FIMIPA-829790 format. One record per residue (C-alpha): residue number from 1; residue in one letter; z, x, y. Coordinates in steps of 0.2 Angstrom, whole numbers. Each point is the difference from the previous one (the first is absolute). Example, Ala and Ser with C-alpha at 12.3 -4.5 7.8 and 13.67 -1.06 7.14 Angstrom:
 num residuo     w     u     v
   1       A    39    62   -22
   2       S    -3     6    17
END
This chain:
 num residuo     w     u     v
   1       M     0     0     0
   2       K    -5     7    17
   3       K    14     5    11
   4       W    -9    -2    16
   5       M    -3   -17     9
   6       I   -14    -4    11
   7       I     6   -10    15
   8       S    -8    -3    17
   9       L    11     7    14
  10       F    -2     3    18
  11       L     0    18     7
  12       L     2     2    18
  13       G    -5    16     8
  14       M     4     7    17
  15       L   -16    10     2
  16       A   -10    10    13
  17       F   -14    -7    11
  18       S   -18    -1    -8
  19       S    -5    14    11
  20       I     8    15     9
  21       S    -7     9    14
  22       F     5    14    11
  23       A    -8     8    15
  24       W     2    18     6
  25       F    -9    11    12
  26       T    -7    18    -3
  27       Y     0    12    15
  28       V   -17     8     2
  29       Q    -3    14    13
  30       R   -18     7     3
  31       K    -1    12    14
  32       S     6    -9    16
  33       L    -1   -18    -8
  34       V    15    -8    -8
  35       S    -2   -16   -10
  36       F     9   -11   -13
  37       V    -8    -7   -15
  38       S     8   -16    -7
  39       H     1    -3   -19
  40       E     6   -15   -10
  41       M     7     3   -17
  42       R    -1   -16   -10
  43       V     4    -5   -18
  44       D    -3   -18    -8
  45       L    13    -5   -13
  46       T    -2   -13   -13
  47       L    11    -6   -15
  48       G   -11    -8   -13
  49       D   -12   -12    10
  50       Q    12    -2    15
  51       A     1    10    16
  52       F    18     7     3
  53       Q    10   -12    11
  54       T    18     1     6
  55       T     5   -12   -14
  56       M    -9    -4   -16
  57       V     4   -11   -15
  58       L    -5     6   -17
  59       K     1   -11   -16
  60       G     0     4   -18
  61       L    15    11    -5
  62       T     4     2   -18
  63       Y    17     4    -8
  64       V    -1    14   -13
  65       S    12    10   -10
  66       L    -3    19     2
  67       E    12     3   -15
  68       N    -9   -11   -12
  69       E   -18     2     6
  70       V    -1    18     6
  71       F    14    10    -8
  72       H    -3    -6   -18
  73       R   -19    -3     0
  74       D   -14    13     2
  75       Y   -13   -14     2
  76       S    -2   -14    13
  77       D     1   -16   -11
  78       G    -4   -10    15
  79       F    10    10    13
  80       N   -16     5     9
  81       D    -5   -18     2
  82       V    15    -5    10
  83       G     7     5    17
  84       L    -6    -1    18
  85       R   -14    12     3
  86       R    -6     4    18
  87       I   -11    13     7
  88       I     5     9    16
  89       T   -16     5     9
  90       I    -1    13    14
  91       N   -16     0     9
  92       V    -4    12    14
  93       P   -14    -7    11
  94       L   -15    10     5
  95       S     6    -1    18
  96       S    16     9    -4
  97       P     3    19    -2
  98       S     8     6   -16
  99       L    18    -5    -3
 100       K    15     0   -12
 101       V    10   -15    -5
 102       N    19     0    -4
 103       I     5   -15   -11
 104       H    18    -4    -2
 105       V     5   -15   -12
 106       E    18    -4    -1
 107       E     7    -2   -18
 108       Q     6   -18    -3
 109       Y    11    -2   -15
 110       P    -3    -8   -13
 111       L   -19     1     4
 112       I    -9    14   -10
 113       Y   -15     9    10
 114       L   -13    10    -8
 115       F   -12     9    11
 116       I   -16     7    -7
 117       D   -11    12    11
 118       E   -18    -4    -2
 119       G    -5    11    15
 120       L   -18    -3     7
 121       N    -7    -7   -16
 122       H    -6   -18     4
 123       D    -6    -4   -18
 124       Q    14   -11    -6
 125       S    -7     0   -18
 126       T     6    19    -2
 127       W    17    -3     8
 128       V    16     1   -11
 129       Q     3   -16    -9
 130       D    14     4   -13
 131       Y    15    -1    11
 132       H    11    -1   -15
 133       H    -6    18    -5
 134       T     3     7    17
 135       L    18    -7    -1
 136       H     3     5   -18
 137       L    -5    18     4
 138       L    14     1    13
 139       Y    13    -5   -13
 140       E    10    13   -11
 141       Q    10    -5   -15
 142       G    18    -3     6
 143       D    -4    -5    18
 144       T    12   -13     7
 145       H    -7   -15     9
 146       E     5     8    17
 147       A    -7    17    -4
 148       F   -17    -7    -5
 149       R    -1   -11    16
 150       E     4    16    10
 151       K   -15     9    -9
 152       V   -11   -14     4
 153       N     6     1    19
 154       E    -4    19    -1
 155       H   -17    -3    -7
 156       N    -4   -13    14
 157       Q     7    12    14
 158       S   -10    15    -7
 159       I   -16   -11     3
 160       L     5    -5    17
 161       N     4    18     5
 162       H   -17     5    -6
 163       I    -9   -13     9
 164       K     7     5    17
 165       T    -7    18    -3
 166       V   -18    -7    -2
 167       E   -12     1    15
 168       L   -10   -16     0
 169       K   -17     2     9
 170       P   -10   -13    10
 171       G    -8   -12   -12
 172       Q    12     4   -15
 173       T    10   -13    -9
 174       Y    16     4   -11
 175       Y     6   -11   -13
 176       I    18    -2    -8
 177       Q     4   -12   -14
 178       W    17    -8     2
 179       M     8    -9   -14
 180       I    16   -10     2
 181       W    11    -8   -13
 182       I    18    -7     0
 183       D    12    10   -11
 184       I     9   -13   -11
 185       D    12    13    -8
 186       A     7     1    18
 187       F     8   -17    -1
 188       E    17    -2    -8
 189       P    -1   -13    -8
 190       Q   -19    -2     0
 191       I    -1   -15    11
 192       I   -17    -3     8
 193       D    -1    -9    17
 194       P   -17    -7     3
 195       M     3    -2    18
 196       I     5    18     4
 197       T    -9     9    14
 198       Y    -1    19     3
 199       M    -4     9    16
 200       I    -8    17    -1
 201       P    -1    10    16
 202       I   -15    11     1
 203       R    -4    13    14
 204       F   -16     9     4
 205       M    -2    14    11
 206       T   -16    10     5
 207       I    -4    17     7
 208       S   -15    11     3
 209       G    -8     6   -15
 210       K     4    18     5
 211       G    19    -4     2
 212       A    14    -1   -12
 213       F    14   -13    -1
 214       E    18     7     2
 215       D    12    -2   -14
 216       E    10   -16     1
END
């Protein structure tokens, strides 16, 4: 008998605007002439088929048991078919200079996030589809529930840390898969509330492609 249950829930996200733009001026001096050249740095952000807004509602979260479905199984058996899947798309318009993007997603217990870096590859048919395998590779025999969740968080953070080092050029689009589940093992007793709402703060920052983000 399956330990996960599919229930339609609401996920409320506190998200950034659909596009972020910054302007700066470059000082140029040629002989006796001094001029300023204006640039606009812009990135368009989407989540699935929606442009990012201040507040978004996502439906379709699923309760799963990490201990029953990931710890003790090396195959999916349906796990890959459940959960909320969204694609974070970062597009740099041709009118923008190159830039870097820093994405910060706040952990929200008992939700489980899994980020998968697909880079500049737009062919979704070649993207990772076995999310169970990705999680199972992080598990080591003897891991506690808390230790495993920490490993998943470290995996996600390593991806976000890498993305903020990538210089995105005009016309390029970067893709990140974002899977979300509800960890039923986190509930004692395992009581499911179909009316529950989770709020996920997300922060985006951009800088010039030649710059670097300071450590937070």
